[in-house]
N, C-alpha and C positions, 0 to 999 in steps of 0.2 A: 361133814355134809357138803353139798356141792354149790358154790354161789354161782349164780349164771350172771355174767356180765355183757352187755348188751352195747354193741359200737355204736357210736352215734354215725349218720351219715353225712358224707360233704354238706349236703343242703342242711341238716340239723346245725353243724357248726356254723356254716354260713349265716344262719338266720338267729343264732345264739349272739346277744350283746358282748360288746366288748368293752371291758372294764380296764380303764387304765390306771396303770400302779399308782400312780400320782395324780390326786385330782383336787385342786388344780396343780399342774406340773411346777415344782418349786423353780424359782430363779438361782441358776449355778453362781452367777456375781453375786447376789446376795449372800446365799449359803457360804460362798468364800469369804466375805465381810464378817459373817459371823463366826464362822471357825477361827479364824484369825485373832478374834476378840476373846474367844473363850479360852485358846491356846494362851495367849498373853496372861490373861488373869490367872489362868491355872499356874503358869511359869513364876508369875510375877509373886502369887501368893506363896509359893513354894520357897523362892528365894527370899522374901520378906521374913519368914520364919517366926513371926510374933503372932501376938493374939487378934491382930487386925480381922484376919479372915479364919472362919471358923472351918474345921474340918469339914462340915458337911458343905460351905460354900465351894470349898476347892474340890470337891468330889463331884459335886453338881456341874462344876464347870469342866473337868476332866471327862466325865460321860457325855456332856452335850457335845464336846468336840470330837469324841469318837463317834457319835452317832451323826453330827454332820459331814463328817470326814466320809462315813459308809454310805449316806444317801449321794452324795456329790459322785461317787464312785458308781452306785446303782445307777444313776442318771446317765454316766457316760456309757455304760454297758447298755442301757435300753437305746441309746441313740446308734449302737452298732450291736443288733442282735446275733451278727455271725462271727463276732470276735470272739472266741473263747477265752482268750486273757484277760480282756475286761469282765467278763462276768465271774472269773474265777479273782480276780481283784475286788470286785464287790462284795462276793462272797467272805473273802479272807477278811475284810474290812468289817463285815456283819459279825461274823465270828469274833472279831476282835472286842466289840461291843458286849458281846453275849459272855465273853470270856472276865471283862470289866464287872460283869453282874453276877459274877460265880454261878454260870450255867455253862452246860454243856455245848461244844460244838455242833452245828449241823451241816447236813449236806447241803451243796450250794443253793439252789433253787429253795428251799425250805429257809435257809438262813436269809436269803433276799426278801422273802414272803414276811418273814417275823420281822425283819427291819423297817418294812413299810408301816405295819402296824406301829412299831415303836415311834416312827416318825410323827405319825398321825396322833397319838397321845400326845408327844410332845407340843404339837400346836395346839390341842385342846389343854393343854396345862395353863393354870391360872396366871402361873410367873413363867411363862417361856424365854423369857431373858432375864440377866443378872440383876438383883437389885440397885447395883451401881451402873447400869446401862448407859453408855453414852449419849442415847438419844432423848433422854431425860423421861422414859416411860415407866421407870422404877421397878422392872421387871413385868408389868402388864402387857408387853408386846405391841400395845398400840398407844398411840398421841392423838389428842384432837387438835386438828388442824381446819384453817378456812379451804373449802372445796368450791364455794362459788362468790365472785368478785363484783363489783360494781365497775362503770366503764373507767373512773377515776381510781380504781387501784382499791378501794374499801372492800373489807370484807364483808359478807351478807350471810353465810351460813357456813357452820363450822361441823365437822362430823370426826369420829374416831378413825385415824388412818394407820395402818401398819407403821411399825415402829421401823426406821433403816438404821438404828445406833448411832445416830449421828452423821450418817452420810445423806447427801444430797439425792433426789429423784436421778435416775439417770436420765439424760437429755434425749428427747425426741430428735430425729433428725428431720430434715425438709420433707421426705417422701413420707411421712404418717400423714394416712387418710384424714386422721381425726383433726388433727391441730396443726399440720404442716410445719411442725418443728417449734411451735410458741410452747406447748406443753399446757395450752388452755384451750377450749373451743367456746366459739360465740354464740349466745342465744338471742337471736335480733329480737325476738318477741318480746322478753323481758329486759333486754339491754343488758345483759349480764354474761361473765365469762364464767366457765366450770372448769375444774381440773380436767385433763385428757388422762383417762386412768388407764390405758394402754396404747403403747408404741405399736401400731399396725402400718406395716409398709405397704405402699400402694404399687402393685406390679405396672400400673399404668403412667408412673409418675416419671416425668421428663425434667432433667435439670434446665436451670436457665440458660439459654445459650450466651457466651461472652461476647462481648463488645470488642473485636477485634482490633479496632481503630483505637481504644484506649489502653495507653500502655501499663497502666495500673490495675488491670482486670486481668484474673487469671484465667487462662483458657482453660484449666483444669476444672476449677469453683464456679466461675463466673462471679466470684466476689472480690471486692477491693482487695489489693494486698499493699501490704506496706512499702515504702519506697525501700531500695536497697542503700539510698545515701544516709 
């Protein structure tokens, strides 16, 4: 039986929606934090060698570490689509996870597609973090934190926020269009501050010019430097 395959025209390809591999795109610094912690607990549980950590706990930590390592490699490959070595590294990392799951290896692109589905399942898991997570989420992957403050700093409203495993939020630089480096945005109508949820660099930002007549102001940053004495 012959199967007819209709080739899509360039116009059809251009009009078709483009689905990102990860939506939203994970933060590689956060993935590295999680990877290091997962590998630490895996090694610590293995070295300790007693009944404090169950075999299931150790296996979960090892698998999550392999998953995060593969996702990082896949993100690097996506950032450099013309680099064949990055793509091969991502596929190899994905197949390492498959071998840990006692599954057969797949060709490069199929392995990376499978990996993305596994990461989505990880995000949707009821307990994406270890039960002894340093962030205090008890495995839930989120913690309740204040997101709105009064002028005097008193919390007004709290919401579930992503658990950062005990690490502080990455600071926003002064060129952030939302908060200008403070980490908070001001609502003049309610006289309240809200957390700035995303660092968005402003392309039109210009640093404050340094006062050249002041010996304690850096000409590079425009801020006061400590005395060298």
